[in-house]
C-alpha positions in Angstrom: 87.0 43.3 65.0 86.8 47.2 66.7 85.7 47.6 70.2 82.9 49.8 70.8 83.4 53.3 71.9 81.5 54.6 75.3 81.9 58.3 76.8 83.3 58.5 80.4 82.3 62.0 82.1 84.9 63.9 83.8 83.5 66.8 85.0 81.9 68.4 82.1 84.0 66.4 79.0 83.1 63.6 77.8 86.0 61.7 77.7 86.0 58.5 74.6 87.5 55.3 75.5 87.4 51.6 74.8 87.7 48.0 76.4 89.0 45.1 75.1 91.5 41.9 75.8 91.3 39.8 79.3 93.6 39.7 82.0 95.1 42.2 84.3 93.6 45.8 83.6 95.9 48.1 82.0 95.2 51.6 81.2 96.8 53.3 78.1 97.9 56.9 77.4 98.4 57.9 74.2 101.3 60.1 72.5 100.5 63.8 72.1 97.1 63.3 69.9 95.0 60.3 69.3 92.0 58.5 67.7 91.2 55.3 69.4 88.4 54.6 66.0 91.6 55.5 63.6 94.0 53.0 65.6 92.1 49.5 64.3 92.2 50.7 60.7 96.2 50.1 60.4 96.4 46.4 60.2 99.5 46.5 61.9 98.5 48.2 64.8 95.2 46.6 65.1 96.8 43.0 64.9 99.3 44.8 67.5 96.9 45.4 69.8 95.1 42.4 69.5 98.5 41.0 71.0 98.6 43.3 73.4 94.7 42.2 74.5 95.8 38.6 74.3 97.4 39.2 78.3 95.7 42.4 79.7 91.9 43.8 79.6 92.9 47.2 77.8 91.8 50.6 78.5 92.4 53.1 75.3 91.2 56.8 75.6 91.3 60.1 73.9 92.5 62.5 75.9 90.0 65.7 76.2 90.5 68.1 73.5 92.1 65.0 70.9 90.4 62.1 68.7 86.9 61.4 70.0 86.9 63.4 73.1 85.3 66.9 73.8 87.2 69.4 72.4 87.3 72.3 75.2 87.9 76.1 75.5 91.2 76.0 76.9 94.7 74.1 77.0 93.9 71.0 79.8 96.6 71.1 82.5 97.9 67.9 84.1 95.3 68.1 86.8 92.2 67.7 84.3 94.4 65.0 82.1 94.6 62.7 85.9 90.7 63.4 86.4 89.9 61.9 83.2 92.1 58.8 83.5 90.2 59.0 86.9 87.0 59.1 85.2 87.5 56.5 83.2 88.8 53.7 85.0 85.5 54.6 87.2 83.6 54.3 84.2 84.9 51.0 83.7 84.3 50.1 87.0 88.5 49.6 87.8 89.9 50.7 91.1 93.2 50.1 90.5 95.3 49.3 87.3 98.6 48.9 85.7 99.2 52.4 83.9 100.8 52.5 80.3 102.2 55.6 79.2 103.5 56.0 75.3 105.9 59.0 74.2 104.1 62.4 75.8 101.4 59.7 77.3 104.1 58.7 79.6 104.1 62.2 81.2 100.9 61.6 82.3 101.0 58.1 83.5 104.0 58.5 85.4 102.5 61.6 87.3 99.3 59.7 88.1 101.2 56.9 89.1 102.9 59.3 91.5 99.9 61.2 92.4 97.7 58.0 93.2 99.4 55.1 93.8 96.0 53.7 95.5 94.8 53.3 91.8 97.9 52.0 90.1 99.5 48.9 90.4 102.6 49.2 88.2 103.7 51.9 85.5 105.2 50.8 81.9 106.5 53.6 80.1 107.7 53.5 76.4 109.5 56.1 74.2 108.6 58.7 77.2 110.6 61.2 78.7 110.7 63.7 82.1 111.5 66.9 79.9 110.2 67.9 76.4 114.4 68.7 76.0 114.4 64.8 75.1 111.9 65.2 72.0 112.6 68.6 70.8 115.9 70.6 71.7 116.2 73.7 70.1 113.8 76.8 69.4 114.4 76.3 65.7 113.3 72.7 65.7 110.1 73.4 67.8 109.3 76.3 65.2 109.7 74.1 62.7 107.5 71.6 64.1 105.2 74.4 64.7 105.3 75.4 60.9 104.5 71.9 60.0 101.2 71.7 61.8 100.6 75.5 60.1 100.9 74.4 56.8 100.7 70.8 55.8 99.1 69.2 59.2 96.9 66.5 57.8 99.3 65.2 55.0 101.2 62.8 56.8 104.5 64.0 55.9 105.6 64.0 59.4 105.7 60.1 59.1 109.6 59.9 58.8 110.1 62.2 61.8 108.4 59.1 63.8 109.0 56.1 61.8 111.9 56.9 59.6 112.6 53.1 58.2 108.6 53.8 56.9 109.3 56.9 55.0 108.2 55.5 51.8 105.4 53.6 53.1 102.4 55.2 50.8 99.5 53.5 52.8 100.9 54.0 56.1 102.1 57.9 55.4 97.9 57.5 54.2 96.7 56.5 57.7 99.1 58.6 59.4 97.6 61.7 57.6 94.1 60.9 58.7 95.4 60.2 62.0 96.9 64.2 62.5 93.3 64.8 60.9 91.3 62.8 63.3 93.7 63.8 66.4 93.0 67.2 66.2 92.5 70.4 64.2 95.5 72.4 63.3 95.0 75.1 65.6 94.8 72.4 68.7 97.8 70.3 67.5 99.9 73.9 68.0 98.6 74.7 71.3 99.0 71.5 72.6 102.6 71.3 71.3 103.0 74.6 73.2 101.8 73.2 76.7 103.7 70.2 76.2 106.8 72.4 75.7 106.1 72.8 79.5 106.5 69.8 80.6 109.7 68.8 83.2 107.8 65.9 85.5 111.7 65.4 86.5 111.5 66.5 90.3 108.5 64.1 90.6 110.3 61.1 89.7 111.5 59.8 93.1 107.6 60.1 94.2 107.2 57.1 92.2 107.0 54.1 94.1 105.1 51.2 92.0 106.9 48.8 89.9 108.2 50.7 87.1 109.0 48.9 83.7 110.9 51.8 81.1 111.1 50.6 77.5 112.7 52.8 74.7 114.6 52.3 71.0 118.5 53.6 71.7 118.1 55.0 68.2 114.8 56.3 68.6 114.5 59.5 66.3 111.7 61.2 67.9 112.3 60.8 71.5 115.9 60.8 72.5 117.1 57.7 74.5 118.3 59.7 77.0 114.8 60.6 78.2 114.1 57.0 78.7 117.4 56.4 81.0 116.5 59.7 82.7 113.1 58.5 83.8 114.4 54.7 84.6 117.2 56.4 86.4 114.6 59.0 88.4 112.2 56.6 89.6 113.2 53.8 92.4 113.9 50.6 91.5 112.6 51.1 87.9 114.0 48.6 85.2 115.0 50.0 81.9 114.7 48.1 78.9 116.5 49.1 75.7 115.9 47.9 72.0 117.7 48.3 68.4 115.6 50.6 65.9 114.6 53.8 65.1 111.3 53.5 64.4 109.1 55.4 67.3 105.8 54.3 66.7 105.2 51.0 68.9 103.5 48.9 66.6 106.1 48.5 63.9 109.7 46.7 64.3 110.3 46.7 67.5 106.5 45.9 68.4 106.7 42.3 69.5 109.8 43.0 71.8 107.6 45.5 73.6 105.0 43.3 74.1 107.5 40.5 75.2 109.1 42.7 77.9 105.5 44.0 78.9 104.0 40.4 79.6 106.7 39.0 81.5 106.4 42.2 83.7 102.9 42.7 84.3 101.9 38.8 84.1 105.2 37.3 85.3 105.4 35.0 82.1 106.8 35.7 78.7 105.3 34.7 76.0 106.5 31.0 74.5 108.2 32.7 71.8 110.0 30.4 69.2 112.7 31.1 67.2 113.6 28.7 64.3 115.7 29.1 61.1 114.6 27.9 58.2 115.5 27.9 54.4 112.7 29.9 52.9 111.7 31.9 49.6 110.5 35.2 50.7 108.3 37.3 48.0 107.7 40.7 48.5 104.9 43.1 46.4 104.7 46.1 46.2 101.5 48.5 44.1 103.2 51.2 41.9 102.8 54.4 41.9 100.3 54.2 45.5 100.7 58.2 46.3 99.7 59.1 43.2 96.4 56.6 43.1 95.8 57.6 46.4 95.3 61.1 45.2 93.4 60.5 42.2 90.8 57.9 43.8 90.7 59.6 47.2 90.7 57.7 50.8 87.4 55.4 49.8 88.1 54.6 45.9 91.5 53.5 47.6 90.4 51.5 50.3 88.0 49.4 47.7 91.0 48.7 45.7 92.7 47.6 48.1 89.9 45.5 49.3 90.4 43.7 45.6 94.0 44.0 45.3 94.5 42.2 48.5 92.0 39.5 48.1 93.3 38.9 44.6 96.7 38.2 46.2 95.5 35.9 48.4 93.8 33.9 46.1 96.9 33.3 44.2 98.8 32.7 47.3 96.7 30.2 48.3 96.9 28.3 44.6 100.7 28.3 44.9 100.9 27.0 48.6 102.5 30.1 49.9 102.1 31.1 53.2 101.1 35.0 53.7 103.2 36.3 56.9 101.6 40.4 56.8 100.1 42.7 54.5 102.3 46.2 54.2 99.4 48.6 53.5 99.8 48.3 49.7 101.7 45.1 49.6 102.4 41.6 50.9 105.3 39.6 52.4 105.0 35.9 52.3 107.1 32.6 52.0 107.1 29.8 49.9 108.7 26.3 50.7 110.2 26.3 46.8 112.0 28.7 44.9 110.2 28.1 41.7 106.1 27.9 43.0 107.4 31.4 44.3 108.3 32.6 41.3 104.9 31.1 39.5 102.7 32.3 41.8 104.3 36.1 41.8 103.5 35.7 37.8 100.3 35.3 38.3 99.9 37.7 40.9 101.4 40.2 38.0 98.8 38.5 35.8 95.8 38.9 37.8 96.6 42.7 39.2 97.1 43.5 35.4 93.8 42.7 34.6 92.6 45.3 37.3 95.2 48.1 36.2 97.3 47.9 39.2 100.6 48.0 38.4 103.2 46.0 41.3 106.7 45.4 41.3 107.7 41.7 43.2 110.8 40.8 44.6 111.6 37.3 45.0 115.0 35.8 47.6 115.8 32.6 48.9 117.8 32.8 52.2 117.4 31.6 55.7 115.2 32.9 57.9 114.0 33.6 61.7 110.4 31.8 62.0 109.3 34.2 65.5 105.9 33.1 66.3 103.7 34.2 62.9 106.5 36.9 61.6 109.9 36.2 59.5 112.7 37.8 60.4 116.5 38.0 58.9 118.7 39.2 56.0 116.7 37.3 53.4 113.4 39.1 54.0 115.4 42.6 53.8 117.3 41.5 50.6 113.5 40.6 49.1 112.2 44.0 50.1 115.3 45.6 48.5 115.1 43.8 45.1 111.1 44.3 44.8 111.9 48.1 44.9 114.3 48.0 42.4 111.6 47.0 40.2 109.3 49.0 37.8 105.8 48.5 36.9 105.2 44.5 36.3 108.5 43.6 37.3 109.2 40.1 39.0 112.9 40.4 40.2 115.1 37.4 42.1 118.2 37.1 43.2 120.9 35.1 41.7 120.6 32.6 44.3 116.9 32.5 43.0 118.0 32.0 39.6 120.6 29.2 40.6 118.3 27.4 42.6 115.7 26.9 39.6 117.9 26.1 36.7 115.9 23.4 35.0 112.4 24.3 35.6 112.3 26.3 32.5 111.8 29.5 33.9 113.6 32.1 31.7 115.3 35.4 33.3 116.9 38.0 31.7 119.6 39.9 33.4 118.6 43.0 35.2 122.0 44.0 36.2 124.3 44.2 39.2 123.1 46.4 42.3 124.1 47.7 45.4 121.2 46.9 48.2 120.9 49.3 51.1 122.1 47.8 54.5 123.0 44.4 52.6 127.1 43.8 52.1 128.4 43.4 48.6 126.8 43.9 45.0 123.8 41.5 44.2 123.5 40.7 40.6 119.1 40.6 39.8 117.0 38.8 37.3 114.1 39.6 35.9 111.4 37.0 35.2 110.0 36.8 32.2 106.7 36.2 31.3 
């Protein structure tokens, strides 16, 4: 459930904030734009925040000039932004808290920790930097971003810069476009970026005396890992943890690892994550032509369609004893304890959605997966995803492994050819399940 939004008064400015969760107080400074209510509309983000709230009382806020906070006549300087953090803490009744800075918000959190150690218990920085050059290094790159904001802000077309592995996720791009629009107007976003370009807190890092954890993806395509390394090297006794991955957005693929490190750092105990490996049949579903449907139906129409789609898929998963792992914007990831049951379920999903004029493509593969809490990982998951994306409307495609395992079941197939699957060794023979 989405928390209630409140307002704190910072001078004459109203700063929007939310409070949720239980545990140690954690104030989260967002990236350069934000909208705290829009966070909860993205299921993966909402789930990630819920997990964060399982071990912290989290205080979210929109910086002045962004999101639900007051627009201001002039660009806010860092002193005013720190005033906003104090105002929110005062409104919540917090004397001291852990400060958590994400991306550009890391500079604010770090400066606050140095300037107000009496109100800072500890500091966590994710995907952050001390100097702007670790975000955008050249004038050409900066002008390209300004041009994007001026001409295409609100389209979500910047998503590949923040999460390259999700470049084809139409639902995430739709949410990201709305996030841009709600976070700031184009003019405000350009002004904020020009201000951000001046960020350089490298000279005060040595003044941070609170326990500090620096988290960064080694191959982060937005903020260079050198930004995180500079922070860790400059802050006395800071601990640096690097994760593999490219997607800067924290609630995506590295989300659980970020939370595990934060939990251990903030509470002294790592969550009891259990990793087990089992043989499982993995099913990926994906709506075909989702981008065009978003454009034709609009946000409200698309939202209604997704709700109907999700309800239909969940009913069929229940009918065939499938386990929903997670939704993927316009599709599902599910697992089954048998490949025949998975194919029958995939066929039933296809038939039910055909009646709703919602074409899907579905991929099925059987292999060993890692069970990590409520998620599954491993090469079998990637293979099922790649197989699904080979398909066209109403295709149920399976790997040779699946076809061999259901021999004698009566399920009929036709050869779909031999394909190279992105990031997967060797060529794979793929088959289409016939209705």
